[in-house]
N, C-alpha and C positions, 0 to 999 in steps of 0.2 A: 462933651463927655461928662456924665454926671459923677458925683462923688463915689458912688458904689462901684462904678466901672473902673475908676482909678484905683480903688482899694482892692479889687478882686485879686490881682497878683500878690499883694501884701497879705491878704487873708490866707491864700493858698500856702505861702511860705510860712506863715504863722502856724498853720495846722501841721505842716510837715515838721517844723521845728519842735512842736509839742510831741509829735510821734517819736522823733529821735530822742528827745529828752526822756520820754517814757522808757524807751529801750535802754538808755543808760542808767536809769534810776533803779530798775529792778534787778536784784542779784540773781534771782531764780524764779521760774514760773511756779505758781501755786495751783493754777487751773488751766487746762489746755485752751479754754476760750478766753482767759483773762491773764495772759502772761505779764501784763504791765500793772498788776494789781496795786503795788505800792504807790506808783504814780497816780493811778486812777483814784485811789482812796484819798490822796492828798488833794487832787483836783475836786473830788466830791465834797471834801471838807471845805474847800475854798468856796465852791458854789453854794453850799449850805449857809455859810457865813454871810455871803452877799444876799442870799434870799431872805434870811432872817432880818438883816439890817435894812434892806431896801425894798425888794420885790414883794415880799409878803405883806408888810405894812401898807405899801402902795395899793396892792390888790384888795386888801380889806377895806381901805378907805374908798376905793373905786366902787366896790359893791355897796358900801354904806351910803354913798352919795347918789349914785345913779338909780333911778327907778328900774324895775325889772324889764319893762318893755324896751327901754332905751339900751340897757345892757344887752339884751337879746338881739336888738337890731344891729348893734356894733359887731357882735360876734358873727351875725349873719353876713354883714358886709365883708369882713375879712375871709369868711368861708367862701364867699362868692369869688373873691380874687384868687383864692387857692384852687378853685375848680379849674382855672386855666392850666395850672401845673398838673392837675389830675388828668385833664384831657390829653396833654402832651404825653404822659406816661401810659394812658390807655392805648395810644397809638403805638408806642414803643413795645408794648406787651401784646400787640395784635388783638386787643379787646375792642374790636371795631364797633360792635353793637353798643357796648357800654360807652364808647367814645361819642357815639351819636346822641345817646341819652344825656351824657354829661354836657355836651355842647348845647342841647336844648335846655338843660337846667340853667346854664349860664345866661342864655338868651332870655328866658322868661324871668329869672330873678333880677337881671339887669334892667329889663324894661318894666314889666308889670310889678316887679318887686322893688322898684325905685333904687337902682344901683346895688341891689342885694340886701337892703335893710330888712326886707320882708321875704321870707323863704316860701314863695308861692309854688315853687317847683315840687317840693316834697308832697304837697297836697295834690299835685298832678301826677303822682306815681313816678316821680323822677328823684329817687333818693340820693343822698350824699354818698360819694365813694371816697375811699382813701387810697391814693396811689402816689408814689414818688419815685425818684430815680433810683434810690436804694433798692426799692422793690423791683424795679425794672431790671436792674443789674442781676438781682437774685433770680428773676424769671429766666434770664438767659444763662444761668448756671454759675455766675460769679460768686465765689465764696465770701462769707461775711468778713473774714479776717479777724484779728483780735478785737476784743471789746475795748472801747476807748471812751473816757469821759472828757468831753470838751469843755473849755472854760465858758461859763455862763450858759452854754447851750445844753449841757448835761449829757445823758447817756447816748452813746453812738457806737459804731465800729468802723473799721477802715472803709468798708464798702459804702456804708450809709454816709460817712463823712464826704467821700467823693461824690455821692449822690446829692448831698446838701449843696455842694459847690455848683454842680451841674444844674440843679433846679433853679438856682439863683438867676441863671441866664434867661429863663422863661417866666419868672415870677413878675407879673405886671406891677407889683409894688415898687420894684426897682426902676421903673420907667416913669414914675410920677415926678413931676416938676412943679415948683422949684424944689431945691434940696431941703429947705426948711420944712416944707409940707410933707415930703417923703419921710424925713427924720421923725417928725411928729407922729405920723401914722405908724411908723415902725415901733416907736415907744408905746403908743396906744395899744398896738397889737400885742406887745409883750405883756403889758399890764392886764389886758383883757384875757389873754391866755392863762396867765398866772391866777387870775381871779376864778377862772373856771376849774382850777385844780386845787382850790382851797380844801374842799372836802376830802379829796384823794390824799392830800398831804397829811391830814388829820388821821386818816385810816392807817397810813404808813407809820406814823409815829406811835400809834397805839398797838399795831399788830406785829411790827418787826423787832426782833431782838437785835439784828444787825441790819440797819437801814440800807447800807451799801449793797450787801448781798441780795436783799429783797428787791431793791431797785434794779440791780443788774439782771437777776434771773427773770423778773417780770418783763423787762425790756427785751431781752433775747427771745423769750417765748412769744411775746406780742409780735415782734418783727417776723419771726418764723411763720406765725399764723397769717400775717398780712401777705407775705410773699406767696404763700400757697392758698390764699383766699379761704382760710379757715380749715383747710384739710392738709396739714403738714404730714410728711412721711413719718411712719412710726420709728422711734429711736431704736438703734441697734445696741444690744447689751453684750456684744461679743467682747 
């Protein structure tokens, strides 16, 4: 039993405790979609502090040290692993044709693309898709639940948090052994992901009067678009 498997129940309990703490922290809702706003703002502030102290400097150093082709190759490698999760959710959403295409994408990128370091599939008209269990639950009509900011992981909601836990069971990253190798790859993935968001964080700081609200609204809108594949229902103004 690997380390992540042993920690799964603990992580679930931690997320539940954070949710309950959020319920206890807020005296009254300020927005129907964000009833835990005071807790979420405190967690957003904590995440921002950690980001400024650790993640952002690490990402900037990462980009400065690695040549662009190597940086791109690492991002492609992790994207290829993520495509396994995408295929799983293609099937859950009955997107069978897309599932076949994404399976072919993983096959060609893993073989011809040397474990995914080269994205040969996109040039073969097999584009990258974005599917996860949160979207799959939304596809089957499960409501998002309240907005929730998770420690270190950032913006989420109750549905997407449950999806995050579920996707961990099919993520091939968690089956990599030994534990030290898996931990190293997870940390590399975190830094690589943060490095890809450096320009976005700069736009956020320059454009938003209230970074928390900007991030929250952007997240909720993006997730709505992903669930409906870019064609969300028109909002009701009743």
